[in-house]
N, C-alpha and C positions, 0 to 999 in steps of 0.2 A: 228439953234443956239445951239442946244444941242451938235453938233459935235465940235463946237469951245470951249465950256466950258469944255471939257475933252480931252486935247491934247494927253494924253497917249493912248487913244483908237485908234489913227492913227499911233502909233509907230509900227514898224514891230516886230514880235516875235523874241525870242532869236535864234541865229544861226550864221552861218558863211556867211559873205557877202564880196563883193569886198571892198578893203580898200578905205574909202572915201578920203584918202590923195593921192590917185592915185596909179598907179602901177599895177602889175599883182598879188600882194599878197592878201591873204584872211585875214580878220580880224573879230574877234568874237564880236558879238553884244549880250549883255546879257538881252536885253529887255528894258534896261533903259539907258545903256551907252556902249561905245566901250571899249573892253579890251585893255590893253597896246599893243603898236605896237610891233610885233615880238613874241607875246604869241603863244605857240604851242598848238595843240589840247590836248596833255596829261596834260599840266599844267591847261588848262581851265577845263578839266574833274575833276582834283583834287580840284580845287577851287569850282566847282559846287557841288562836294560831300560834301566838308566842309560847304558849305552854306546850304546844305540840312539837315546837322545834327541838330537836334532839340536843342535848348538852354534850359538848366535846371535852375530852380530857386534855391535859396539858401537852402531852406528846403529839396529839392530833393537831393542836394549834401550832406546835413547833414545825410539823411537817408542812402545814399550809404556808407558814411564813417562809420556810426554806424554798418551797416551790415558787413562791412569789418573787423571791430574790433571784432565783435562776432565770425566770422569764424576763425580769428587768435586766439582768446581765446580757442575755441574748439580744434583746432589743438594742441595748447600748452598743454592743459589739457590731451589729449590723449597721447602725448609724455611723459609728466611728470608722468602720472599714470603708464605707462609701466616701467619707471625707478624706481618709488616708489615701485612697486610690486617686482621688482628684488631686491631692497634694503631690503624690508621686509622679503623676503624669505632668504636672506643672513643673517639678524639679527636673524631670528628664528632658524638658524642652530646651533648657539652657545649654547643655552640652551639644545638642544637635545644632543649635544656632551657632555655637562657637566653632564647631567643625565646618559648618557652611562658610563662616567668615574666614577660617583658615584656608579653605579651599579656594576662596576667591581672591586671596592675597597673590599678587603678581610674583611669579618665579623668575629670577634672573636667568637668562640662557647661559649654558656652560660653554666657555670658549673651546673650540676644537681645532685640531690641526691635522693636515694630511701627511701621514708618514709614507715616504716613498718606498718602492720595492727595491731592496738592495741586494737580494740573493743573486749570485752570479757575477756581481760587480767586484772590482778590487776594493781593498779597504780605502784607498785614496779616493776612488770614485764615490764610495758610500759617504765619506766625510763631506765631499763637495755637494752631493745631493742633499744632505741634511742641513748644510750651511745655507743652501739656497732656500730651504723651508724655515730657516731661523732656528734650527735644532742643532744639538751637539751630540757626539757619540761618547759613551763611556770609555774610560782609558782601556787600551788593549795593547798586548805585547806583539801583536801581529804586524808584520811588515806591510808597507803600502802596496806591495804587489800580491799580497795574499788575497785569496778569493773567498768572498762571503758565501757561506753554505746555509746559514739560517739567520733569522733576526727576531728580536722581541721588542715591542709587539709586532704583529704582522702589518703588512702594508694596508693602508686605509685610514679612515678618519678616527681620531682618538682624542679624548679630552686632554687639553694641554696641561692642566693642573696635575702635578705628580707624575708626569710622563717621564719614564726612563728608558732610554734606548740602548740596546746591547746586540752584539752580533757574535756569531761563531764563524770562524774562517780557517782555512787551511792553506798550506804553502802551495804555490803554483807548481804544476807538473813541469819538470824540466823539458826543455826543447833541445833535442840532440840533432846533430848533423847526421847524415846518412852513414858516414864513416864511423862516427862515434857509436851510433846504434849498432852497427855491425860488429865493432870491436867489443862492445859490451856483451852482446849475445855470444861471441866466440869465447870470451873469458868465462861466462857461465857454463858453456859446454865443456871447456877444459876441466873446471873444477868438479863437474859431475862425473868426469871420466877418471880423474886422478887427483892426488894431493899436491898442492903447489904452495911455495912461499910467495911473498909479494914479488921479490926480485925474479924468482923462477917463472912466475906468470908473465912478467913484463918481457923477459927474455923470449919466452915461447911466442907471445903475441907479436914481438918485433923481429924475431929472427927471420932471415931470408929462407931458412929451412922450416920455419913455422908458418905464421900467418902473414908476416911481412908488413905489419902496420908501422907507421912512424913511431919512434920511441915516445914522443909526447902523447900520442893517441893510445898507445899501449899502456903507458903510466896512468893516464886518465881512466882507462877501463879497469885497471887493477885497483885503483883507489875508489872507483864507483861501484864495483860489483858487490861490495858489502860482505867480503869473506872474513871469517874468524881465523886469523893466521895462527893463533895458539892451537886451535882445533885441528887446523891443517897439519901442523907440526906433529901432533899426537898421532894422527892417522898415518903420517909418513913414517914415524918411528915404529909403529906396529907393523907396517908393511916391510920395513927393513928386517925386523926381528923374525918375521914369518919366512923371509927369504934366506937369512943367514943369522949366525950368532955374532953378537957384538959385545965388546966390553962397554962400560959406561963411556970412557973417553972416545973409543972408536965410533960409538953411535953418535956422540956429540959432534965429532969431527965430520962424520958423514952428513949430519943434518946442517952443519954450518959452512961446509966447504963450498968455495965458488965453483967447484967442479961437481958438487953434489946437489943438495936441496936448497942451499943458500938462505936458510932461516937465520934469524938473528940469535945471538947467544941467549937472550931471555926466552925466546920462543923454544929453543932447543932444550934449555934446562926445564921448562914447563913440560915438555914432552917426556924427558927422562923421568921426572917425578911421576908422570901419569902412568908410565909403563912399569914402574917399580924400582927405578935406579935413584 
């Protein structure tokens, strides 16, 4: 009974058999049905091959299409990148050419001038040197006999455009006669030894019992020594008070007396205030 329930099991396998319609021709049996009459072996082989090709589902076709698009994109990118590189190299050539052209443009030479060395010269001599070079010096309050100690810019070649010349100078050192130099040194020595008013120092320098300098030389030394006469009066007032007791008026008289210290009234009052009177 099992044989009757499955008729396909009794069917012959696929192959070429005598045509059931009769005749000498062969006809192909595919295992389930007869091929069309007149079918050739070549056609049957193609049909068999097509039937054996596996059928793909929709998502398999989608994956194949996506992969094809990716491959096309990669190819397009490679081709486009090659063209872009060529374009970039072409664009970069123009700035290089421009820089070359700019470098080849002639540059006008900068006009320069020689700045003289003015250090050690007087201000008047510095102005004369600059005038000879066609230059001028910035305004300064220094006297013509002042000595230049530094200059800006330094001596040498400098661009003329925007050039500004300036100097630093100092007053010339005084030139003393031998007598003046000795009188000044003697005045300094007296002030180191004791306190003096201006008039008292002049008298000491010019006295025949003192240094014996001419009055004019003694006066010059007293005015040149650079003493602070108010400070000298304070020192003298302290010295008097250490030696003896004085009233305010008595100390004032002692400080201003022509037989005493010979300070001025203003100097004496300054000293009295300094010691507490």
